[in-house]
C-alpha positions in Angstrom: 7.9 83.2 -72.6 6.8 82.9 -76.2 3.3 83.6 -77.6 2.1 79.9 -77.7 3.1 79.4 -74.1 1.4 82.7 -73.0 -1.7 81.9 -75.0 -1.9 78.4 -73.5 -1.7 79.9 -70.0 -4.1 82.7 -70.9 -6.6 80.2 -72.2 -6.5 78.5 -68.8 -7.2 81.8 -67.0 -3.8 82.7 -65.9 -3.7 86.2 -64.5 0.1 86.2 -64.7 0.0 85.4 -68.4 -2.6 88.2 -69.0 -0.5 90.6 -67.0 2.6 89.7 -69.1 0.7 90.2 -72.4 -0.7 93.5 -71.1 2.7 94.8 -70.1 4.3 93.7 -73.4 1.6 94.9 -75.8 -0.4 97.8 -74.2 1.9 100.7 -75.1 2.2 99.5 -78.7 -1.6 99.2 -78.9 -2.0 102.8 -77.6 0.5 104.1 -80.1 -1.1 102.2 -82.9 -4.6 103.5 -82.1 -3.3 107.0 -81.5 -1.9 107.2 -85.0 -5.4 106.7 -86.3 -7.4 108.6 -83.7 -4.8 111.5 -83.2 -5.8 111.7 -79.5 -4.3 109.9 -76.5 -7.3 109.3 -74.3 -9.5 107.6 -76.9 -6.4 105.5 -78.0 -6.0 104.4 -74.4 -9.7 103.4 -74.3 -9.2 101.4 -77.5 -6.2 99.6 -76.0 -8.1 98.8 -72.8 -11.1 97.5 -74.7 -8.9 95.3 -76.8 -7.2 93.8 -73.7 -10.6 93.3 -72.0 -11.9 91.5 -75.1 -8.8 89.4 -75.2 -9.6 88.3 -71.6 -13.2 87.7 -72.4 -12.4 85.5 -75.4 -9.3 83.8 -73.9 -10.9 80.3 -73.9 -11.7 80.4 -77.6 -8.5 81.8 -78.9 -6.6 79.6 -81.3 -3.4 78.3 -79.9 -1.4 79.0 -83.0 -2.4 82.6 -83.7 0.0 85.5 -83.7 -0.9 87.4 -80.5 0.7 90.6 -81.7 -1.1 90.6 -85.0 -4.4 89.8 -83.4 -4.1 92.6 -80.8 -3.0 95.2 -83.3 -5.7 94.2 -85.8 -8.3 94.4 -83.0 -7.0 97.9 -82.0 -7.0 99.1 -85.6 -10.6 97.8 -86.1 -11.9 99.5 -82.9 -10.1 102.8 -83.8 -11.6 102.8 -87.3 -15.0 102.0 -85.9 -14.7 105.1 -83.6 -13.7 107.2 -86.6 -16.7 105.9 -88.6 -19.0 106.5 -85.7 -17.8 110.1 -85.3 -18.2 110.7 -89.0 -21.8 109.4 -89.0 -22.6 111.6 -86.1 -21.2 114.6 -87.8 -23.0 113.9 -91.0 -26.2 113.2 -89.2 -26.2 116.4 -87.1 -27.9 118.6 -89.8 -30.6 116.1 -90.1 -31.4 115.8 -86.4 -35.2 115.9 -85.9 -36.7 118.6 -83.7 -37.7 117.5 -80.1 -40.6 115.1 -80.0 -43.5 115.5 -77.7 -43.3 113.8 -74.3 -44.1 110.0 -74.5 -47.4 108.7 -73.3 -47.7 107.8 -69.7 -47.3 104.0 -70.3 -44.1 104.5 -72.4 -41.8 103.4 -69.6 -43.7 100.2 -69.2 -43.6 99.5 -73.0 -39.9 100.3 -73.1 -39.3 97.9 -70.3 -41.3 95.2 -72.1 -39.4 95.8 -75.3 -36.0 95.7 -73.6 -37.0 92.4 -71.9 -38.3 91.0 -75.2 -35.1 92.1 -77.0 -32.9 90.4 -74.4 -35.0 87.2 -74.7 -34.9 87.3 -78.5 -31.1 87.8 -78.5 -30.6 85.0 -75.9 -32.7 82.7 -78.1 -30.4 83.1 -81.0 -27.9 80.2 -81.6 -24.5 81.1 -80.1 -22.7 81.6 -83.4 -25.5 83.7 -84.9 -25.7 85.8 -81.7 -21.9 86.4 -81.7 -22.0 87.5 -85.3 -25.0 89.8 -84.8 -23.3 91.4 -81.7 -20.1 91.9 -83.6 -22.0 93.7 -86.4 -24.5 95.7 -84.4 -22.8 96.3 -81.1 -19.1 96.3 -82.0 -19.8 97.9 -85.4 -17.5 95.6 -87.3 -17.9 95.1 -91.0 -18.7 91.7 -92.5 -15.2 91.2 -93.8 -13.8 92.2 -90.3 -16.2 89.7 -88.6 -15.2 87.0 -91.1 -11.5 87.6 -90.4 -11.9 87.5 -86.6 -14.1 84.4 -86.6 -12.1 82.8 -89.4 -15.2 82.2 -91.5 -16.2 83.4 -95.0 -18.1 86.7 -95.6 -20.9 84.6 -97.1 -21.2 82.8 -93.7 -21.4 86.1 -91.9 -24.1 87.2 -94.3 -26.1 84.0 -93.8 -25.8 84.3 -90.0 -26.9 88.0 -90.1 -29.9 87.0 -92.2 -30.8 84.3 -89.8 -30.4 86.7 -86.8 -32.5 89.4 -88.4 -35.3 87.0 -89.4 -35.4 85.3 -86.0 -35.4 88.7 -84.2 -38.1 90.1 -86.6 -40.3 87.0 -85.8 -39.8 87.2 -82.0 -40.2 91.0 -81.8 -43.1 91.3 -84.3 -45.5 92.6 -81.6 -43.2 95.6 -80.9 -42.3 96.4 -84.6 -44.3 99.0 -86.6 -46.4 97.7 -89.4 -44.3 96.2 -92.1 -41.8 95.0 -89.4 -38.7 96.1 -91.4 -35.3 96.9 -90.0 
């Protein structure tokens, strides 16, 4: 079965199509990620995350895309994000602050309120803005990477991120320190 047929069936939720895609591409994704990460276990994690994301996004995948290119680019992006994250952690270690005193007794309640407010603020974002924000802040993709995945311009990504941050700042103002900057 060729890519367009597999994609068509995958978009309709076919477990068999997903299994065929997984069998055909998984080993190559692991090998591709392993070349960048130089370790097998994290490379397998990357390949599994890519496949999981493929399943999650199956209904929105363009029918004419190259499945192999999409999967390998996704694996590459995730592997590079892991490398960047590890580098930031290493570089930040000398600057780690000393332990802070225990939080006040009502800190758990405030944390719960903040988490609830954050979830509500994220849910209130328009779908396209929320997706862009999560790709940037959760998936740690760069603006050009987001633009490529969503097939939009980098300027559109910048505009959506600006809207997301403004809306979140407004909704979360009671929980932000004076100045309310991020």
